[in-house]
N, C-alpha and C positions, 0 to 999 in steps of 0.2 A: 381885900386887904392882904398884903404880903405876910407870910409867916415870919417869925422872928429869925429863922435860919437864913433868910435872904436879905441882902443889903442892896438897895438901889443906889448905884454910884452916880449916875446922871441919866437924864432923859431929854429927848428932843421930839418936837412935832415933825411928822414926815408923811406927806401925801394923805393928809386927813387922819392918819393914825399916829402912833407914838413908838419911838425907838428907845428902849431902855437898856442900860448896861448894869449888870448885876454881879455880885460876888457872894460867896458862901463858903462855909467850911464843909468840905466834901468827906463823907464817910468812906467812899470807895477809894479815893486817892490820898486820904489822910493828910490833907493840906487844903489851902484855899484854892478854889476854882472860880473862874469867871466865865460868863456867857452873855450874849446879847439876845434880845427878843424884840421883834417888830410885831406890834399888834395893829392889824388893819382897822379902818373905821368901823367895819361891821362888828368887831369884837366888843364895841360899847353896848350892843343890843342883844347879842347872842353868841354862843360858843362857836368857834371856827376850827377848821382843820389845821394841822400842824405840818410844817415842812422843815426838817432839820438839815443844816448844811455843815459838812465837815471840811475844814480848810486843809491846805497842804503844808509842807515843811516850812518852818520858820514863822508861820503866820500866828496871829492871835485871834481872839474872839471878835476883834474889830474889823479885820481886813475885808471880809465879805460884805458887811453892812456899809462900809465906807466906799468900796470900789465897784461893786457889782451893779448897782442901780436896780436891784431887785424889788425894792419897796414899792415902786410904782405899779408893778405887776401884782404884787401881793395885795395891794390896796384894791386893785381892780377886781381880782378874783376872790377876795376874802380869805386869804391865807395868812396864818401866823408863821413867821420865820424865826428859827432858833439856831444860833451859831455858838457852839462852845469853843473855849480855848483849845489849842492843839496838844497841850500837856499840862501836868502840874508844873509849878515853878517855885523856886526858892525853898526846896526841900532839905537842903544841906548835904545832898549826895555829892561826894567829891567828883569833880569833872563834869558836873551837870550842865554847866554853861560853856564848856570849852569848845564844842563843835556844833555846827549847824545841823548835822544829821544824826545826832545822838543826844538825848536829854531834853533840855528846855526847847519847846517848839517842835519836838520830834517824838511825840508819844505813839504814833502809828496806830492808835485806836485798838490796841491789843492789851491784854493783861500780862505784865512782865512775870517771868517765872524765876529769874535769877536775882541773887542778892548783889547789891543793895536795892536794885530798881523795883523789886516786887513790893516793897513797902509803900510805894507811892504811885508808881506808873501802872495804873489799872484803868486805862481809858476805855476799854471795851465795857467793863462793868459800869463805868460812869455814864457812857453814852446810851447804853441799852437799858439800864435799870434806874440809876439814881436821877439823872437829868429828866427823863420822861415823867417820873413821879413828881418832881419839883414843878414841872410845867403844869401837870394836871391839877395839882393842889393849889397853885397860885395864880393861874391865868385862865381866861375864858376859852379853853381849848376843848376839842373833841378827841379824847384819847383813842377812840376807835378809828379815827381817820387821821393817820399820820404817815408821812413819807420821809425818805432820807436820800440825800445825794451829796456828792463831794467832788473835789478836784485833786488830782495827783495823789498824795498820801491820803487825802480825804476820800478819793474815789475808792481806794483800797479799803478804807475804813467802812464806807457805806456798803461795800460788797460783803465784807465779812459779817457785819452786823445784820444785814438783811438775810444772808444765807443761814446764819446760825440760829436766828430766832424765827425763821420761816417767812416766806414771801407774804403770807396772809397778814402778818403783823406790820411789816414795813414794806411799803412800795418804794422801790429805789431806782435812782438814775446815777450814772457814772460820767464824770467829765475827766477825760484823760486818765484812765485807770492806772494806778501805781501798783503793778504786779511784777513786771519784769523791768527793773530799773536799769538805765544805761550807765549811771554813775557807779563807781566801785564802792558801793555801800557796805560790802562785806569785809573790807579790809580791817575794820576795827574789832571784828569778832564779837558782835553784840551779845549773842546767846541770851537774849532777853525774853523772847516770847516765840510762839508758834504762829506762822502765817496760815490762817484758816483758808484764805483764798487758794494757796498752794495745795493744801490738803484736799480741797474740794475739786480742783481742776487738774491735779496730777502734774503733767508735764508742761503746763502753761507757762510756768516760770517760778522763780523763787524770790522772796524778799530778803535778799542778802542772808546774813547769818541770824536774822530774826527767826528763820525757819528751823 
């Protein structure tokens, strides 16, 4: 049974398992957050390992589950898939929805350090702390067996999450790592957060002025 903090928005059958869309009030982001969970058929009988997926810029919690076709493989190998939204939304921050590469849909999976963003844009804390606790408390998962991977901005997010909390905690894979962007993302002078990937790898590249 789900805790009162979680709301099931909708649910579909998929490859013998079930795909659920959830929302809740996040303490890390101080706003509503959404995520999707695919529970393989094995989860009806026993806890299963968890694989988190972090999407790229402009995506929501639905993109991966709708487009990747990963459920068939998760069902085959008995993996739970979890995909959070890429940022908080509707926080009331001025300009939050003005650009595709800053604000809504562009949380970069880091904890913001600048005002006004730091009041809500704490995606690192959400992905590493709050979301795994929610999954462990509400779903038949094995917290000791979890992995993380992502695409583009989500690849960068998977990298910094895995590096900062140690490889032993999160096994991680990267799809098109977002560490040295080709777009001129620095033009807006974000000054929102620190890129852990840049700190760890030195001259590998910077994530615009998030660094």
